[in-house]
Every structure is written in structure tokens, then in C-alpha cells.
N, C-alpha and C positions, 0 to 999 in steps of 0.2 A: 395599104399604110407604109409610110416609107419615112426616114427619119431623113431632116434636112440635114444640111451640105456640113450642121454646128452637132450633128446626131442628136438631135433636140423630139420629140414628140409629143408633140399638143393633144396633149387628152388622149395618152393610150386607152382604144376600142377595142375592151376583151370580145367582144362580138367578130371582131377580125381575128381575130385570133383561135375563139371558137371554130370558125366557117374551116380554117388550117388542119384542126386538130386529129382529120385523118388522115393528114400527106405528114408521115412519121420515116417516110426509105429514106435512108442511108444512115438515121440516128438508132443507139440503143435502144432498149426499154426501157422504158425511164421506170419503171415502178421496179426495178428490180437494180435497181443504184440506190445504195443504203445507207448511202453519206448524204449530208446538206451540198456539199463541194460539188460532187455528180449530179445532183439533180438542181442546181443553180446550173452550172455549167451547162448542162442539156437544156435549159431554159432557153439559153439566152444563142448556142447554135441553133435550136428551131425558131424563132424569130428572126436569128440574121438570114437563116438560110429560105424557111418558108415563107415569112407574115415583110419582109425585108426590116425590121427594124434594127440598126445597130447595136445600141447604147439600153440600157435599161438600169431602174435604179433593182434596190435589193429589194423592196415595196413593191414594183412591178413585179419583179420577177415571184416573191410569193404570191402576190394576184393570179399571175397564171398560173404558179403549181397548182393553188388550192379552187380556183374558178372553172379553170377550163382544162384540167387534170385529174381533177380532184384528187389531189399531194396534198398532206399539211405539211408549208415550211414556211417557221416562223421568220419575220422579217430579218429581226437582229442577228437571226444564228446566219442568215444565207450574208448580208452583208460581210459577218464576221468570217465564214466564209473562205467570205470572196476576196476577203481582205491580206488576209494571210495563204491566198495560190498560188501568190508571185508570177509569174510568167501568162503561166493558163488564162491570165486575163489581162485586159487594160482599161484605166480606172483613169474618169477624167470627170471632172466638176463643172455642173455646167447649173450656175447660179450659185444655192446655197444647197441641191443636192449631188451626190455622187453616182453614177451612171457606171456600167460597166459593159465590154467589148469581150466575147469571148478569143481567143489569139490561137496562135498553130500549137503549142504544148496543149491548151485545152484542150482541140480538135483528137490532138494524140492521147490523151489522158478519159477520153471517150469511149476511144477507137480500142483503147486495150482493154476497157472493161467492158465492150463485147465480144471478144476474143479469145475463143479457146486457143489460143496461142499464145494468151498472158497471164499472169497474174496480180493483181494488184497486191502488195502489200501494205496494209494501215495500224499505223503504230495503233492509232485506238482499240483497236482488236490485235493482240498481236497474237492470243491464242490462236485466232482462226488463222492469224499467217503462218504461224508452227505447223497446222493441221494442212492448211495448203499445199505447205512444202515438205510435208512429210508425202503427203499422197502422192505426189506429182514426185519424189528419189524413190521411194518406195515403187514407184510400176517401172524403173530403170534395171537392166540388165548386162552382162557381157561385160568388159572395158568400159568406165565412164572416168573422163579426163576432166580433170574441175584445177581450172585457175585460179588463183586467188592471192595478189601480194601481203596479206594480213593475216596472220595464222598466229592462236593462242589455243586454250584451252574451251572457250567456248565454240571458235568451228568444228571442235571432235564434235559436241552435239548435236550437231547439223550431220555431219557426213555419215554419224552413228543411225541417221535414217534410211541409209541408202544399203540394200540386202546384201549380208553376208556372202552368197553368191557371187557379186561383182567383182571383176576386176578394179582396183579402185587409184589412181594413180591423181596424186594430189604435187600439183605444181607451187610455189611458192618464193620469196626470199627466208632466209634463215628470223626463225624469231627471236621478237624481241627480251623475254625471259627462256632464254632458252633451257639453261638446268630444270628451271620450274614445267617447261613445255612437257622434257621428255618423259619428264616423273611419271607427267599425264596420258601420255604418248606408249609412257609401256605397260600403265595400267589398260588405257583402251585398247590393247590391240591382244588383250586376254581375252576380249568377249568379238573384240572383230579386227583379224587377224587379213585383213583383205585389202589392207591400205599402205600404199608406200608413198612415201614423200619427199620429192627428189627439190634441192632448193640450191635457187641459183641469185648470184649479185643483185643489190638495193638497184631501182633503176629499169631495170629489163624489161617489165610485167610493170600494167599497169589497171587494165579492163578485169574483172571477171565476169569468169562463164563458163559455161559443164559443155562439155562434146559425152553424145551414146554413140553406140555405132550407127545412128539412122539421125540423129538432132545434134542440134546446138542453143542450144538456151544462156542468154546474155543476163547477167544479174547487176543491178543498179550498184547494189554496194556492196561488200565483204560478208561472208554468210555469218561472220562469228556477230554482225550487228543485225540480222533479221527480226523482221519486226518490233524492233526499235527505234526505224524512220521508215518513213514512206517510201518504197520503190518497187519497181518493175520486172519480176523473171520473164522474160519476150522468149518466145521462140524467133530462129533466125533461118533465112532463106540455107538450102544447101550449096550453095559453090560456096559462100560466105564461111559455112563448115568446113568446107574442102583447105580452104587456103589459111584461115587459122590451125584446124590439128596439123598440115604441113609445121606451122612453126612453133608449137606447142611439142610434136614429135622432137624437133631437132633441141628445145632450151632444154625438154625433157633428158634428152642421151648427152646431154651435156652437164645437167644439173648434180651435184653432191647430196649421194642417199643418205637420208636423216635418219636416224637407226638410235 
């Protein structure tokens, strides 16, 4: 069953969806999705790719999840989640009914959700986010290089997750609350003497990333906001790592030491 040119699905037949229920190749584990947003996006991807239905209403998504995959998802919760999901979906009104179709960023969200090379930081579960980041950072060793243009005392709460055995090099711009930050930094170094900070003029850096001796991780927003906003911490390829590290080292060498 395929939607017509307007995206209409006359009399959505759940039996058709059930006939394709075992064909979930290329999709993450639905039952590993803890948030309604992820579950709804999964249903949209499944129906578009496996059944040929491009647009679904919140009620249809809820029915598919419950009747086909035995996963409870309240219709109103689905509608709210997709309404707030931004560019992950495209919404379109058919008569009085709003329907949704998954977009590229929604597929990227699903891809990251099933990847061992990414962490999704969920602001609705801030403690879990901190635990995940702590487990990742705690496994690093050797030289660790971090670039983040926003630096304050909350940043130090995250860098403390790295082992004191690491040689931690932090590249940033001068903190806005300079004297206050320096007092916190002095106290921090009593327990964590492995941190060195170099500062360069504002406007020279924008991206947030972390480089180890083997990997590079792109961080969606600054470390001082981990857990407060939805973001991704994603592992990147080796070619990108080498190029970015060369740029980091150049800026690091020309930066002013923050003491």
C-alpha cells in the first residue's frame, strides 16, 4: 500500500504493516528506543521504507507501534514529540489531520541511536547523560586534546571525568568570568594537576571536539552545557582526525597559557 501523490493513506491497513513486521533490516532495535520521539521516527521510517507509506498521523503511528510491534505509545505523546522534533520530520495537513514524514535529520537521529560510535545526550535524562559521558571520558588515556570556545567552572566538572593519568590539553578562548574562573582553576588543579589550558583570541574556533591518540569525537555543544540540551557525541573517521589535530596543534602552540 503506497500513499497517493498527496500523501493520503485511505484506510490504513495494519495487516499490510504486519506482513512487513519481520523486515526491519537497516533500522535500529525499536524496543531499545526509550523516548517516544525515537519510537515515532522509527515507525515513520519503517512505513516509508518497508510499506511505502510516506505520511502518517499521530494516531496511525500509535496504532502501528501498539498493534504491530506491541509497544505502547500514546497518540498525544507521539503528536507532541513529533511537533517538537524540528527538522527531523516534515508535517503536512491533510484535511483536518496533521501527518508527518521522516526527513534526513530524523534518519540521522535513528542511525546515531543504534551506533556504538555515538552517544545521544537526552536533556530529559541528565543523570544518564552524565554517566554516559563519564564512562566514555573515563576510558581515555595518554594525550587528550579538547577544543571548546566556551570555558567556565562547569567545564571543569566535565574534565574531571578524565583520568589524572591523561595529559589533558584544553584549547579555548579567554573565559568571560576570568578572575572567578582562575580561582576555580587553582582549586581544581590541587586534585587534577594534569590540565593545561591555552587560550586564543575569540572568533578563531567554533567547533567542539575531543582528540585522543586513536580517536576523535565531535561534541554537539559545549561541555559546560552537557545534560541541559539534546546533542550528540559522535566518533569521526581517522582522516578527519589527522587534519583537525594538525590545526589544533598549530593553534595550541600559538595560544597563551592560562595559569
